[in-house]
C-alpha positions as CSV (number, residue, x, y, z in Angstrom):
1,M,-9.5,26.3,22.3
2,E,-10.3,22.6,21.7
3,V,-10.8,21.5,18.1
4,K,-12.7,18.4,17.1
5,V,-11.1,16.7,14.1
6,V,-12.9,13.9,12.1
7,F,-10.8,11.9,9.7
8,I,-12.8,10.1,7.0
9,Y,-10.9,7.0,5.9
10,L,-12.3,3.9,4.1
11,N,-15.9,5.1,4.8
12,R,-15.1,5.3,8.5
13,A,-15.2,8.4,10.7
14,I,-12.2,8.5,13.1
15,K,-12.6,11.3,15.7
16,I,-9.8,12.9,17.7
17,A,-9.6,15.9,20.0
18,C,-6.8,18.5,19.5
19,K,-5.8,22.0,20.7
20,E,-5.7,24.9,18.3
21,D,-2.0,25.2,19.0
22,D,-1.2,21.6,18.1
23,E,1.0,21.0,15.1
24,L,-0.7,19.4,12.1
25,E,2.0,16.7,12.3
26,T,0.7,15.9,15.9
27,M,-2.9,15.8,14.6
28,F,-1.9,13.3,11.9
29,E,0.0,11.2,14.4
30,Q,-3.1,10.8,16.5
31,F,-4.9,9.6,13.4
32,I,-2.2,7.0,12.8
33,K,-2.4,5.7,16.4
34,K,-6.2,5.3,16.0
35,I,-6.0,3.1,12.9
36,N,-3.3,1.0,14.5
37,N,-2.0,-0.7,11.3
38,D,1.8,-0.1,11.6
39,S,1.7,2.6,8.9
40,K,3.3,6.1,9.1
41,I,2.1,9.6,8.6
42,K,3.8,9.9,5.2
43,D,1.9,6.8,3.9
44,Y,-1.2,9.0,3.5
45,I,-2.5,12.1,1.7
46,Y,-4.7,14.4,3.8
47,Y,-7.4,16.7,2.2
48,Y,-9.6,19.4,3.6
49,D,-12.4,20.5,1.3
50,G,-10.5,19.1,-1.7
51,N,-7.3,20.9,-0.8
52,K,-4.2,18.8,-0.1
53,L,-2.8,19.6,3.4
54,E,0.9,20.2,4.0
55,H,2.4,19.1,7.3
56,E,3.8,22.5,8.5
57,S,2.1,25.0,10.8
58,T,-0.3,24.6,13.6
59,I,-4.1,24.1,13.4
60,K,-4.7,27.7,14.4
61,L,-2.3,29.2,11.8
62,N,-3.4,26.9,8.9
63,K,-5.2,29.0,6.2
64,Y,-8.1,26.4,6.0
65,F,-8.8,26.0,9.7
66,S,-8.8,29.5,11.2
67,D,-11.6,30.0,13.7
68,K,-13.0,26.5,13.2
69,N,-13.8,24.2,16.2
70,E,-14.7,21.2,14.0
71,I,-12.7,20.0,11.1
72,F,-13.4,17.2,8.6
73,I,-10.3,15.7,6.8
74,S,-10.5,13.0,4.1
75,V,-7.6,10.6,4.0
76,Q,-6.3,8.6,1.0
77,K,-3.5,6.0,1.3
78,K,-0.6,6.4,-1.1
79,P,-0.3,3.5,-3.5
80,R,2.9,1.5,-2.8
81,I,2.9,-0.1,-6.3
82,I,1.9,0.7,-9.8
83,K,-1.1,-1.7,-10.2
84,C,-1.8,-3.0,-13.7
85,P,-5.3,-1.6,-14.7
86,K,-6.2,-4.9,-16.4
87,C,-5.2,-7.1,-13.4
88,H,-6.5,-7.1,-9.9
89,F,-3.2,-7.6,-8.1
90,N,-0.3,-7.6,-10.5
91,D,2.2,-4.7,-10.4
92,C,3.5,-3.0,-13.6
93,I,5.6,-0.2,-15.0
94,I,4.2,3.3,-15.7
95,N,5.4,5.8,-18.3
96,L,4.1,9.4,-18.1
97,N,4.2,11.4,-21.3
98,N,2.2,14.6,-22.0
99,Y,-0.4,13.8,-19.3
100,L,-0.9,10.3,-20.6
101,A,-0.1,7.3,-18.4
102,S,1.0,4.2,-20.2
103,F,1.0,0.9,-18.1
104,Y,3.0,-2.1,-19.2
105,G,5.3,-4.9,-18.0
106,C,3.0,-6.8,-15.7
107,K,3.6,-10.6,-15.5
108,D,0.6,-11.3,-17.7
109,C,2.0,-8.9,-20.4
110,H,-0.9,-6.4,-20.4
111,S,-0.5,-2.9,-21.7
112,T,-2.9,0.0,-21.7
113,S,-3.1,3.8,-21.4
114,A,-5.1,6.3,-19.4
115,I,-5.4,10.1,-18.9
116,Y,-3.2,11.0,-15.9
117,E,-6.1,12.3,-13.8
118,K,-7.6,8.8,-13.8
119,Y,-4.4,7.3,-12.5
120,I,-5.3,7.2,-8.8
121,N,-8.7,5.6,-9.5
122,L,-7.0,2.9,-11.6
123,Q,-4.7,2.1,-8.6
124,R,-7.5,1.3,-6.1
125,I,-8.3,-2.3,-5.3
126,D,-11.4,-3.4,-7.2
127,R,-14.1,-3.6,-4.5
128,D,-15.9,-6.3,-6.5
129,I,-13.0,-8.5,-5.6
130,E,-13.7,-8.3,-1.9
131,I,-11.0,-9.8,0.3
132,K,-12.4,-11.6,3.4
133,C,-10.5,-12.8,6.4
134,D,-9.8,-16.6,6.3
135,Q,-9.9,-17.0,10.1
136,P,-13.0,-19.1,11.0
137,N,-15.9,-17.0,12.3
138,C,-14.2,-13.7,11.5
139,M,-16.4,-11.2,9.6
140,A,-13.7,-8.7,8.7
141,T,-13.3,-7.6,5.1
142,Q,-11.2,-4.8,3.5
143,E,-14.4,-2.8,3.4
144,N,-15.0,-2.8,7.1
145,Y,-11.6,-3.3,8.7
146,I,-9.0,-0.5,8.8
147,E,-6.1,-2.0,10.8
148,G,-4.5,-3.8,7.8
149,I,-4.6,-7.1,6.0
150,Y,-1.9,-9.8,6.3
151,K,-1.2,-12.4,3.7
152,C,0.2,-15.7,5.1
153,L,2.7,-17.0,2.5
154,T,3.1,-20.3,4.1
155,C,-0.7,-21.0,4.3
156,S,-1.1,-19.8,0.7
157,E,1.6,-22.2,-0.5
158,I,0.0,-25.1,1.5
159,V,-3.5,-24.7,0.2
160,G,-2.6,-23.5,-3.3
161,H,-4.3,-20.1,-3.2
162,S,-4.0,-16.8,-1.3
163,K,-4.9,-16.8,2.5
164,Y,-5.6,-13.4,4.1
165,F,-6.0,-12.5,7.8
166,F,-7.2,-9.2,9.1
167,C,-5.9,-9.2,12.7
168,K,-2.4,-9.3,14.2
169,A,-3.8,-11.7,16.8
170,H,-4.7,-14.2,14.1
171,I,-1.1,-14.2,12.8
172,V,0.5,-14.2,16.3
173,Q,-1.7,-17.0,17.6
174,S,-1.8,-19.4,14.7
175,H,0.9,-18.4,12.2
176,K,3.8,-17.2,14.3
177,E,6.1,-19.9,12.8
178,Y,4.9,-19.1,9.3
179,I,6.0,-16.4,6.9
180,S,3.5,-13.6,6.6
181,I,3.4,-10.0,5.2
182,K,1.2,-6.9,5.2
183,Y,-1.0,-6.9,2.1
184,D,0.0,-3.5,0.9
185,K,3.7,-4.6,1.1
186,K,3.1,-7.9,-0.7
187,Y,5.0,-6.7,-3.8
188,Y,8.0,-5.8,-1.6
189,Y,8.3,-9.1,0.4
190,Y,11.5,-11.0,0.1
191,Y,10.1,-14.5,-0.3
192,C,9.2,-16.6,-3.3
193,E,5.6,-17.8,-2.8
194,K,6.5,-21.1,-4.6
195,H,9.6,-22.1,-2.7
196,L,9.4,-19.7,0.3
197,N,13.0,-18.7,-0.2
198,E,14.4,-15.2,-0.3
199,F,14.4,-13.5,-3.8
200,T,17.9,-13.0,-5.1
201,K,17.5,-12.0,-8.8
202,Y,15.1,-10.6,-11.4
203,C,14.0,-12.2,-14.6
204,F,13.6,-9.7,-17.4
205,T,12.2,-12.3,-19.7
206,H,9.2,-13.0,-17.5
207,N,9.1,-9.8,-15.5
208,Q,9.4,-11.4,-12.1
209,N,11.5,-11.8,-9.0
210,I,13.1,-15.2,-8.6
211,C,14.9,-17.2,-5.8
212,K,17.8,-19.7,-6.1
213,E,15.4,-22.6,-6.8
214,C,13.6,-20.5,-9.5
215,E,16.8,-20.0,-11.4
216,K,16.6,-23.6,-12.6
217,E,13.4,-22.7,-14.5
218,H,14.9,-19.5,-15.9
219,E,18.4,-20.8,-17.0
220,N,17.7,-19.6,-20.6
221,D,16.2,-16.3,-19.6
222,K,17.7,-12.8,-19.2
223,I,18.3,-12.5,-15.4
224,A,20.3,-10.2,-13.2
225,D,21.4,-10.1,-9.6
226,Y,19.8,-7.5,-7.4
227,Q,23.2,-6.1,-6.4
228,D,24.1,-5.5,-10.0
229,M,21.0,-3.4,-10.5
230,T,21.4,-1.1,-7.5
231,P,20.9,2.4,-8.8
232,D,23.3,5.3,-8.1
233,I,21.2,7.4,-5.7
234,N,23.3,10.6,-6.2
235,K,22.7,10.4,-10.0
236,L,19.0,9.9,-9.4
237,K,18.8,12.9,-7.1
238,E,20.6,15.0,-9.8
239,S,18.1,13.8,-12.4
């Protein structure tokens, strides 16, 4: 039996056709291909009627889908960073204690607390700060474009403020010689926005990554090399 599946993501309905014997993993994979933004299945959380879906079993054998020929699934992207609730784009540290989430350590030295249930809402990008594509005549925004946003680090350094582009074609055509990064990975890129060099160390005094040229400005600060901070994965797994 054919099953119509509708994924609701960023206020968009993405429709795919499946067979009842298809694995849920296969169904999710079709969704990923539709949004075409270089992400992976595990980057998202899938819900049916408020219930989080696991990835095992087939559509037919899933306890929520039995005998249904049309399924509506809501999708939420997992946050890649812990976003400071008082900043729009700065990352921070989170401490969880007795259902209370404490946020601190952002580069602007903010600190605040919130009930854990409100955590996901605090991590969403503020829609009042709408990011628009900087390509001339492009009408894409993060509200109407689902294929991903790119930040051009080189352009941002040249003009002195962030430059965002919503299409791979924009990056390939006009910025192929520049350094660019997917927006949701901007806290994981390896380049200093000021000097466009690779990050090599972390400054604990100012809570920021630094490159070799940045070290001159932090010579009196507490800094550490990345290699010296590499955690013992086996100990983390045991913990």
